[in-house]
A tleap script that builds the chain and sets N, CA, C and O, in Angstrom:
source leaprc.protein.ff14SB
mol = sequence {
  NMET THR ALA MET THR GLY GLU SER TRP GLU
  SER PRO LEU LEU ASN LEU ALA LEU GLU ALA
  TRP GLN VAL MET SER PRO ALA LYS ARG LEU
  GLU LEU GLU ASP ASP ALA LEU LEU GLU GLN
  ALA TYR ASN HIE CYS GLU SER LEU THR SER
  PHE SER SER ARG SER PHE TYR LEU ALA SER
  SER LEU MET LYS SER GLU SER LYS ARG ALA
  VAL ARG ALA LEU TYR ALA PHE CYS ARG THR
  THR ASP ASP ILE VAL ASP ASP ALA PRO GLY
  ASP ASN SER GLY LEU LEU LEU ALA TRP ARG
  GLU ARG ALA LEU CGLY
}
set mol.1.N position { 188.171 121.473 19.882 }
set mol.1.CA position { 187.990 120.874 18.799 }
set mol.1.C position { 186.277 122.275 18.952 }
set mol.1.O position { 185.574 122.779 19.828 }
set mol.2.N position { 186.440 122.283 17.354 }
set mol.2.CA position { 185.412 123.635 17.215 }
set mol.2.C position { 183.600 122.960 16.732 }
set mol.2.O position { 183.531 122.320 15.683 }
set mol.3.N position { 182.604 123.124 17.364 }
set mol.3.CA position { 181.895 122.933 17.042 }
set mol.3.C position { 181.410 123.538 14.455 }
set mol.3.O position { 181.182 124.666 14.017 }
set mol.4.N position { 181.459 122.518 13.836 }
set mol.4.CA position { 180.719 122.816 12.858 }
set mol.4.C position { 179.397 123.465 12.514 }
set mol.4.O position { 178.339 123.029 12.968 }
set mol.5.N position { 179.465 124.489 11.724 }
set mol.5.CA position { 178.209 125.104 11.561 }
set mol.5.C position { 177.997 124.572 10.449 }
set mol.5.O position { 178.793 124.315 9.545 }
set mol.6.N position { 176.151 124.291 10.571 }
set mol.6.CA position { 175.948 124.332 8.777 }
set mol.6.C position { 175.298 123.019 8.274 }
set mol.6.O position { 174.226 122.841 7.694 }
set mol.7.N position { 176.690 121.767 8.841 }
set mol.7.CA position { 176.113 120.364 8.821 }
set mol.7.C position { 176.756 119.899 10.026 }
set mol.7.O position { 177.783 120.381 10.503 }
set mol.8.N position { 175.956 118.737 10.584 }
set mol.8.CA position { 177.058 117.482 11.294 }
set mol.8.C position { 178.442 117.247 10.799 }
set mol.8.O position { 178.813 116.940 9.666 }
set mol.9.N position { 179.180 117.469 11.967 }
set mol.9.CA position { 180.188 116.266 11.738 }
set mol.9.C position { 180.418 114.918 11.407 }
set mol.9.O position { 181.431 114.343 11.010 }
set mol.10.N position { 178.561 114.283 11.801 }
set mol.10.CA position { 178.606 113.089 11.057 }
set mol.10.C position { 178.720 112.947 9.206 }
set mol.10.O position { 179.206 112.073 8.488 }
set mol.11.N position { 178.198 113.925 8.982 }
set mol.11.CA position { 178.132 114.639 7.386 }
set mol.11.C position { 179.552 113.547 6.742 }
set mol.11.O position { 179.740 112.365 6.451 }
set mol.12.N position { 180.408 115.030 6.777 }
set mol.12.CA position { 181.878 114.196 5.770 }
set mol.12.C position { 182.163 113.073 6.372 }
set mol.12.O position { 183.343 112.839 6.114 }
set mol.13.N position { 181.504 111.828 7.372 }
set mol.13.CA position { 182.923 111.335 8.045 }
set mol.13.C position { 181.816 110.055 7.379 }
set mol.13.O position { 182.226 108.907 7.210 }
set mol.14.N position { 180.868 110.333 7.160 }
set mol.14.CA position { 179.634 108.557 6.177 }
set mol.14.C position { 179.556 109.803 4.666 }
set mol.14.O position { 178.715 109.527 3.811 }
set mol.15.N position { 180.375 110.996 4.457 }
set mol.15.CA position { 179.897 111.139 3.113 }
set mol.15.C position { 181.441 110.343 2.818 }
set mol.15.O position { 181.563 109.694 1.779 }
set mol.16.N position { 182.676 110.450 3.873 }
set mol.16.CA position { 184.301 109.651 2.809 }
set mol.16.C position { 183.859 107.793 2.905 }
set mol.16.O position { 184.219 106.973 2.061 }
set mol.17.N position { 182.986 107.461 4.190 }
set mol.17.CA position { 182.896 106.189 4.482 }
set mol.17.C position { 182.339 105.591 3.304 }
set mol.17.O position { 182.723 104.448 3.059 }
set mol.18.N position { 181.098 106.392 2.126 }
set mol.18.CA position { 180.350 105.491 1.667 }
set mol.18.C position { 181.405 106.170 -0.088 }
set mol.18.O position { 181.569 105.375 -1.013 }
set mol.19.N position { 181.684 106.919 -0.137 }
set mol.19.CA position { 183.404 106.856 -1.679 }
set mol.19.C position { 183.916 105.619 -1.203 }
set mol.19.O position { 183.569 104.575 -1.756 }
set mol.20.N position { 184.661 105.615 -0.291 }
set mol.20.CA position { 185.564 104.171 0.634 }
set mol.20.C position { 184.706 103.242 0.022 }
set mol.20.O position { 185.165 102.981 -1.090 }
set mol.21.N position { 183.702 102.645 0.236 }
set mol.21.CA position { 182.865 101.623 -0.131 }
set mol.21.C position { 182.652 101.436 -2.136 }
set mol.21.O position { 182.487 100.506 -2.925 }
set mol.22.N position { 182.780 102.828 -2.200 }
set mol.22.CA position { 181.617 102.979 -3.190 }
set mol.22.C position { 183.328 102.006 -4.117 }
set mol.22.O position { 183.323 100.834 -4.494 }
set mol.23.N position { 184.518 102.982 -4.228 }
set mol.23.CA position { 186.052 102.087 -4.985 }
set mol.23.C position { 185.993 100.949 -4.457 }
set mol.23.O position { 186.353 100.110 -5.283 }
set mol.24.N position { 185.637 100.367 -3.204 }
set mol.24.CA position { 186.467 98.891 -3.067 }
set mol.24.C position { 185.720 98.329 -4.046 }
set mol.24.O position { 184.643 98.811 -4.400 }
set mol.25.N position { 186.388 96.962 -4.703 }
set mol.25.CA position { 185.914 95.979 -5.276 }
set mol.25.C position { 185.174 95.506 -4.398 }
set mol.25.O position { 185.274 95.356 -3.180 }
set mol.26.N position { 183.776 95.099 -5.793 }
set mol.26.CA position { 182.962 93.598 -5.085 }
set mol.26.C position { 183.368 92.537 -4.416 }
set mol.26.O position { 183.035 91.906 -3.413 }
set mol.27.N position { 183.804 92.522 -4.857 }
set mol.27.CA position { 184.127 91.151 -4.165 }
set mol.27.C position { 184.855 91.420 -2.724 }
set mol.27.O position { 184.641 90.733 -1.726 }
set mol.28.N position { 185.610 92.358 -2.773 }
set mol.28.CA position { 186.491 92.619 -1.662 }
set mol.28.C position { 184.624 93.059 -0.717 }
set mol.28.O position { 184.755 92.727 0.461 }
set mol.29.N position { 183.254 93.608 -0.953 }
set mol.29.CA position { 182.530 94.524 -0.799 }
set mol.29.C position { 181.980 92.810 0.344 }
set mol.29.O position { 181.955 92.848 1.574 }
set mol.30.N position { 181.608 91.489 -0.512 }
set mol.30.CA position { 180.885 90.707 -0.013 }
set mol.30.C position { 182.014 89.800 0.423 }
set mol.30.O position { 181.896 88.677 0.913 }
set mol.31.N position { 182.958 90.365 0.204 }
set mol.31.CA position { 183.516 89.637 1.863 }
set mol.31.C position { 183.657 89.914 3.455 }
set mol.31.O position { 183.857 89.285 4.494 }
set mol.32.N position { 183.450 91.116 3.052 }
set mol.32.CA position { 182.597 92.473 4.455 }
set mol.32.C position { 180.940 92.056 4.575 }
set mol.32.O position { 180.001 92.373 5.305 }
set mol.33.N position { 181.025 91.714 4.135 }
set mol.33.CA position { 179.568 91.495 3.480 }
set mol.33.C position { 178.911 89.988 4.578 }
set mol.33.O position { 177.908 89.896 5.285 }
set mol.34.N position { 179.601 89.382 4.386 }
set mol.34.CA position { 179.172 87.925 4.239 }
set mol.34.C position { 180.210 87.485 6.030 }
set mol.34.O position { 179.669 86.485 6.502 }
set mol.35.N position { 181.412 87.967 6.969 }
set mol.35.CA position { 181.745 87.799 7.714 }
set mol.35.C position { 180.941 88.677 8.475 }
set mol.35.O position { 180.867 88.280 9.638 }
set mol.36.N position { 180.328 89.689 8.272 }
set mol.36.CA position { 179.909 90.856 9.470 }
set mol.36.C position { 178.221 89.548 9.245 }
set mol.36.O position { 177.746 88.755 10.057 }
set mol.37.N position { 178.008 89.716 8.533 }
set mol.37.CA position { 176.970 88.073 8.813 }
set mol.37.C position { 176.449 87.144 9.651 }
set mol.37.O position { 175.401 86.884 10.242 }
set mol.38.N position { 178.375 86.429 9.374 }
set mol.38.CA position { 178.316 85.077 9.977 }
set mol.38.C position { 178.640 85.799 11.642 }
set mol.38.O position { 178.108 85.111 12.514 }
set mol.39.N position { 179.311 86.883 12.129 }
set mol.39.CA position { 179.776 87.365 13.289 }
set mol.39.C position { 178.073 87.321 13.670 }
set mol.39.O position { 177.465 86.576 14.439 }
set mol.40.N position { 177.782 87.996 13.143 }
set mol.40.CA position { 175.763 88.455 13.611 }
set mol.40.C position { 175.149 87.392 13.799 }
set mol.40.O position { 174.308 87.583 14.677 }
set mol.41.N position { 175.123 85.958 13.282 }
set mol.41.CA position { 174.786 85.028 13.765 }
set mol.41.C position { 175.283 84.274 14.057 }
set mol.41.O position { 174.481 83.353 14.214 }
set mol.42.N position { 176.647 83.847 14.374 }
set mol.42.CA position { 177.553 83.443 16.323 }
set mol.42.C position { 177.107 83.709 17.448 }
set mol.42.O position { 177.180 82.898 18.371 }
set mol.43.N position { 176.239 85.606 17.643 }
set mol.43.CA position { 176.239 85.904 18.122 }
set mol.43.C position { 175.025 85.783 18.543 }
set mol.43.O position { 174.860 85.863 19.761 }
set mol.44.N position { 173.833 85.556 17.661 }
set mol.44.CA position { 172.412 85.320 17.558 }
set mol.44.C position { 172.737 84.547 18.645 }
set mol.44.O position { 172.457 84.818 19.812 }
set mol.45.N position { 173.543 83.238 18.112 }
set mol.45.CA position { 173.218 82.118 18.642 }
set mol.45.C position { 174.028 81.331 19.903 }
set mol.45.O position { 173.892 80.254 20.483 }
set mol.46.N position { 174.768 82.259 19.976 }
set mol.46.CA position { 175.268 82.374 20.936 }
set mol.46.C position { 174.226 83.223 22.319 }
set mol.46.O position { 174.315 82.904 23.504 }
set mol.47.N position { 173.465 84.117 21.877 }
set mol.47.CA position { 172.012 84.849 22.760 }
set mol.47.C position { 171.300 83.156 22.557 }
set mol.47.O position { 171.864 82.231 23.141 }
set mol.48.N position { 170.812 83.048 22.221 }
set mol.48.CA position { 169.567 81.830 21.818 }
set mol.48.C position { 169.809 80.632 22.749 }
set mol.48.O position { 168.827 80.181 23.337 }
set mol.49.N position { 171.302 79.934 22.992 }
set mol.49.CA position { 171.610 79.381 23.874 }
set mol.49.C position { 172.154 79.828 25.141 }
set mol.49.O position { 172.823 79.074 25.847 }
set mol.50.N position { 171.881 81.069 25.465 }
set mol.50.CA position { 172.329 81.245 27.287 }
set mol.50.C position { 171.297 81.587 27.193 }
set mol.50.O position { 170.792 81.069 28.189 }
set mol.51.N position { 170.195 82.346 26.493 }
set mol.51.CA position { 168.551 81.921 26.693 }
set mol.51.C position { 168.358 80.582 27.018 }
set mol.51.O position { 168.167 80.169 28.162 }
set mol.52.N position { 168.387 80.192 26.438 }
set mol.52.CA position { 167.395 78.626 26.134 }
set mol.52.C position { 167.929 77.656 27.637 }
set mol.52.O position { 167.404 77.342 28.706 }
set mol.53.N position { 169.232 77.441 26.979 }
set mol.53.CA position { 170.015 76.247 28.617 }
set mol.53.C position { 170.669 77.159 29.067 }
set mol.53.O position { 170.354 78.175 28.446 }
set mol.54.N position { 171.300 77.337 29.695 }
set mol.54.CA position { 172.229 77.523 30.918 }
set mol.54.C position { 173.274 77.033 30.912 }
set mol.54.O position { 174.353 77.564 30.649 }
set mol.55.N position { 172.898 75.228 31.403 }
set mol.55.CA position { 173.446 74.405 31.673 }
set mol.55.C position { 174.946 73.618 30.091 }
set mol.55.O position { 176.037 73.048 30.072 }
set mol.56.N position { 174.174 74.021 29.361 }
set mol.56.CA position { 174.938 73.486 27.959 }
set mol.56.C position { 175.909 74.802 28.101 }
set mol.56.O position { 177.133 74.703 28.185 }
set mol.57.N position { 175.267 75.927 28.115 }
set mol.57.CA position { 175.601 77.511 27.653 }
set mol.57.C position { 177.606 77.345 28.394 }
set mol.57.O position { 178.761 77.320 27.969 }
set mol.58.N position { 176.605 77.256 30.088 }
set mol.58.CA position { 177.963 76.925 30.976 }
set mol.58.C position { 179.117 75.817 30.855 }
set mol.58.O position { 180.054 75.761 31.652 }
set mol.59.N position { 178.986 75.133 30.012 }
set mol.59.CA position { 179.521 73.210 29.966 }
set mol.59.C position { 180.461 73.727 28.018 }
set mol.59.O position { 181.503 73.291 27.528 }
set mol.60.N position { 179.595 74.620 27.548 }
set mol.60.CA position { 180.340 74.962 26.009 }
set mol.60.C position { 181.249 76.212 26.041 }
set mol.60.O position { 182.042 76.745 25.265 }
set mol.61.N position { 180.865 76.398 27.059 }
set mol.61.CA position { 181.648 77.821 27.476 }
set mol.61.C position { 183.382 77.517 27.823 }
set mol.61.O position { 184.323 78.295 27.979 }
set mol.62.N position { 183.277 75.924 27.856 }
set mol.62.CA position { 185.313 75.756 28.675 }
set mol.62.C position { 185.464 74.703 26.801 }
set mol.62.O position { 185.992 73.601 26.657 }
set mol.63.N position { 184.971 75.346 25.977 }
set mol.63.CA position { 185.593 74.417 24.746 }
set mol.63.C position { 186.408 75.647 24.800 }
set mol.63.O position { 186.500 76.563 25.616 }
set mol.64.N position { 187.158 75.286 23.292 }
set mol.64.CA position { 187.959 76.148 22.653 }
set mol.64.C position { 186.851 77.268 21.983 }
set mol.64.O position { 185.634 77.209 22.153 }
set mol.65.N position { 187.673 78.447 21.065 }
set mol.65.CA position { 186.590 78.875 20.878 }
set mol.65.C position { 185.764 78.981 19.695 }
set mol.65.O position { 184.653 79.472 19.498 }
set mol.66.N position { 186.768 78.271 18.817 }
set mol.66.CA position { 186.080 77.601 16.965 }
set mol.66.C position { 185.266 76.240 17.831 }
set mol.66.O position { 184.055 76.045 17.738 }
set mol.67.N position { 185.947 75.616 18.437 }
set mol.67.CA position { 184.454 74.572 18.796 }
set mol.67.C position { 183.421 75.179 19.557 }
set mol.67.O position { 182.299 74.786 19.237 }
set mol.68.N position { 183.477 76.292 20.763 }
set mol.68.CA position { 182.436 76.611 21.065 }
set mol.68.C position { 181.400 77.356 20.070 }
set mol.68.O position { 180.231 77.129 20.380 }
set mol.69.N position { 181.514 77.928 19.301 }
set mol.69.CA position { 180.951 78.559 18.103 }
set mol.69.C position { 179.876 77.953 17.459 }
set mol.69.O position { 178.659 78.077 17.322 }
set mol.70.N position { 181.378 76.818 16.908 }
set mol.70.CA position { 180.078 76.013 16.105 }
set mol.70.C position { 179.370 75.162 17.237 }
set mol.70.O position { 178.152 75.199 17.061 }
set mol.71.N position { 179.773 74.312 18.479 }
set mol.71.CA position { 178.560 73.500 19.604 }
set mol.71.C position { 177.739 74.588 19.478 }
set mol.71.O position { 178.188 74.730 18.341 }
set mol.72.N position { 176.940 75.510 19.577 }
set mol.72.CA position { 176.200 76.715 20.578 }
set mol.72.C position { 175.799 76.748 18.491 }
set mol.72.O position { 175.297 77.872 18.514 }
set mol.73.N position { 175.744 76.505 17.602 }
set mol.73.CA position { 175.698 76.942 16.514 }
set mol.73.C position { 173.980 75.836 16.642 }
set mol.73.O position { 172.762 75.997 16.730 }
set mol.74.N position { 174.983 74.775 16.571 }
set mol.74.CA position { 174.787 73.279 16.064 }
set mol.74.C position { 173.006 73.315 17.267 }
set mol.74.O position { 171.875 73.160 16.806 }
set mol.75.N position { 173.258 73.495 18.380 }
set mol.75.CA position { 172.660 73.921 19.940 }
set mol.75.C position { 171.076 74.367 18.775 }
set mol.75.O position { 170.122 73.772 18.274 }
set mol.76.N position { 171.651 75.793 18.829 }
set mol.76.CA position { 170.533 76.707 18.211 }
set mol.76.C position { 169.430 76.294 16.828 }
set mol.76.O position { 168.242 76.521 16.599 }
set mol.77.N position { 170.418 75.654 16.173 }
set mol.77.CA position { 169.687 75.110 15.342 }
set mol.77.C position { 168.388 74.464 15.492 }
set mol.77.O position { 167.287 74.795 15.053 }
set mol.78.N position { 168.963 72.890 16.622 }
set mol.78.CA position { 167.809 72.043 17.284 }
set mol.78.C position { 167.234 72.746 18.110 }
set mol.78.O position { 166.412 72.230 18.868 }
set mol.79.N position { 167.396 73.505 18.142 }
set mol.79.CA position { 166.295 74.132 19.169 }
set mol.79.C position { 166.043 74.858 18.723 }
set mol.79.O position { 165.792 75.581 19.687 }
set mol.80.N position { 165.688 75.881 17.247 }
set mol.80.CA position { 164.565 76.549 16.640 }
set mol.80.C position { 163.997 74.970 16.235 }
set mol.80.O position { 162.823 74.655 16.435 }
set mol.81.N position { 164.966 74.066 15.660 }
set mol.81.CA position { 163.834 73.097 14.955 }
set mol.81.C position { 162.915 72.667 15.811 }
set mol.81.O position { 161.919 72.173 15.281 }
set mol.82.N position { 162.944 72.705 17.109 }
set mol.82.CA position { 162.275 71.731 18.154 }
set mol.82.C position { 160.764 72.475 18.186 }
set mol.82.O position { 159.674 71.904 18.145 }
set mol.83.N position { 161.098 74.318 18.296 }
set mol.83.CA position { 160.363 74.843 19.163 }
set mol.83.C position { 159.423 75.255 17.950 }
set mol.83.O position { 158.570 75.964 18.484 }
set mol.84.N position { 159.150 75.179 16.644 }
set mol.84.CA position { 159.247 74.489 15.326 }
set mol.84.C position { 158.337 73.797 15.880 }
set mol.84.O position { 157.431 74.402 16.452 }
set mol.85.N position { 158.341 72.575 15.858 }
set mol.85.CA position { 157.759 71.403 16.110 }
set mol.85.C position { 156.859 71.029 17.116 }
set mol.85.O position { 156.237 69.986 17.315 }
set mol.86.N position { 156.890 71.576 17.420 }
set mol.86.CA position { 156.343 72.142 19.112 }
set mol.86.C position { 155.684 73.048 19.031 }
set mol.86.O position { 154.655 72.523 18.607 }
set mol.87.N position { 155.447 74.205 19.130 }
set mol.87.CA position { 155.113 75.299 19.076 }
set mol.87.C position { 154.075 75.649 17.842 }
set mol.87.O position { 153.267 76.576 17.897 }
set mol.88.N position { 154.217 74.829 16.810 }
set mol.88.CA position { 153.603 75.909 15.687 }
set mol.88.C position { 152.141 75.217 15.678 }
set mol.88.O position { 151.988 73.997 15.622 }
set mol.89.N position { 151.508 75.780 15.715 }
set mol.89.CA position { 149.736 75.659 15.706 }
set mol.89.C position { 149.504 74.441 14.887 }
set mol.89.O position { 149.947 74.317 13.745 }
set mol.90.N position { 148.821 73.579 15.483 }
set mol.90.CA position { 147.924 72.569 14.219 }
set mol.90.C position { 149.362 71.714 13.390 }
set mol.90.O position { 150.516 71.366 13.639 }
set mol.91.N position { 148.037 71.683 11.936 }
set mol.91.CA position { 149.426 70.979 11.444 }
set mol.91.C position { 151.025 72.049 10.533 }
set mol.91.O position { 150.964 73.030 9.791 }
set mol.92.N position { 152.347 71.207 11.093 }
set mol.92.CA position { 152.854 72.155 11.202 }
set mol.92.C position { 154.188 71.715 10.128 }
set mol.92.O position { 155.336 72.104 10.345 }
set mol.93.N position { 153.755 70.714 8.778 }
set mol.93.CA position { 154.742 70.342 8.104 }
set mol.93.C position { 154.782 70.867 7.090 }
set mol.93.O position { 155.373 70.337 6.149 }
set mol.94.N position { 154.271 71.864 6.992 }
set mol.94.CA position { 154.972 73.369 5.957 }
set mol.94.C position { 155.571 73.870 6.307 }
set mol.94.O position { 156.491 74.289 5.604 }
set mol.95.N position { 155.430 74.356 8.370 }
set mol.95.CA position { 156.945 74.712 8.149 }
set mol.95.C position { 158.133 73.805 8.675 }
set mol.95.O position { 159.340 73.953 8.864 }
set mol.96.N position { 157.590 73.220 8.759 }
set mol.96.CA position { 159.109 72.030 8.179 }
set mol.96.C position { 159.249 72.026 7.811 }
set mol.96.O position { 160.426 72.384 7.813 }
set mol.97.N position { 158.833 71.761 6.709 }
set mol.97.CA position { 159.075 71.558 4.616 }
set mol.97.C position { 160.051 73.287 4.549 }
set mol.97.O position { 161.086 73.518 3.923 }
set mol.98.N position { 159.356 74.109 5.307 }
set mol.98.CA position { 160.069 75.491 4.640 }
set mol.98.C position { 161.452 75.258 5.393 }
set mol.98.O position { 162.425 75.528 4.688 }
set mol.99.N position { 161.745 74.806 6.694 }
set mol.99.CA position { 162.364 75.494 7.545 }
set mol.99.C position { 163.795 74.345 6.888 }
set mol.99.O position { 164.977 74.688 6.922 }
set mol.100.N position { 163.156 72.609 6.180 }
set mol.100.CA position { 164.348 72.266 5.974 }
set mol.100.C position { 164.964 72.800 4.456 }
set mol.100.O position { 166.169 72.945 4.253 }
set mol.101.N position { 163.878 73.066 3.416 }
set mol.101.CA position { 164.096 73.774 2.902 }
set mol.101.C position { 165.671 75.355 2.839 }
set mol.101.O position { 166.872 75.461 2.592 }
set mol.102.N position { 164.949 75.874 3.094 }
set mol.102.CA position { 165.626 76.677 4.059 }
set mol.102.C position { 167.807 76.354 5.057 }
set mol.102.O position { 168.950 76.805 5.124 }
set mol.103.N position { 167.176 75.619 5.376 }
set mol.103.CA position { 168.411 75.030 6.249 }
set mol.103.C position { 169.752 74.456 4.761 }
set mol.103.O position { 170.945 74.708 4.590 }
set mol.104.N position { 168.816 73.696 4.045 }
set mol.104.CA position { 169.856 72.945 3.172 }
set mol.104.C position { 169.721 73.803 2.120 }
set mol.104.O position { 169.716 73.230 1.031 }
set mol.105.N position { 169.539 75.727 2.072 }
set mol.105.CA position { 169.874 76.256 0.847 }
set mol.105.C position { 170.022 75.741 -0.522 }
set mol.105.O position { 170.346 76.500 -1.436 }
savepdb mol mol.pdb
quit
């Protein structure tokens, strides 16, 4: 393998990726973005569950993959809601209302 002169090897690859992205249909791009975002959200829920409740995390690891992801997402939602109630300074009704609106989208 020889080194490229004048520009890094990443630039041509990035240009090809950009070109492929631009010719892909908008519906397909949206599908990919949604899948990536969903995967990122599940990973966040798994991390939050692992950090906040080791026993729940361990117990849920015995579940089938789909159920495990769903129950950890539910746990993360409840944990976040509880943290808003417990940790918000003063009157947290505005925070709870905003959280409710965001959750019910």
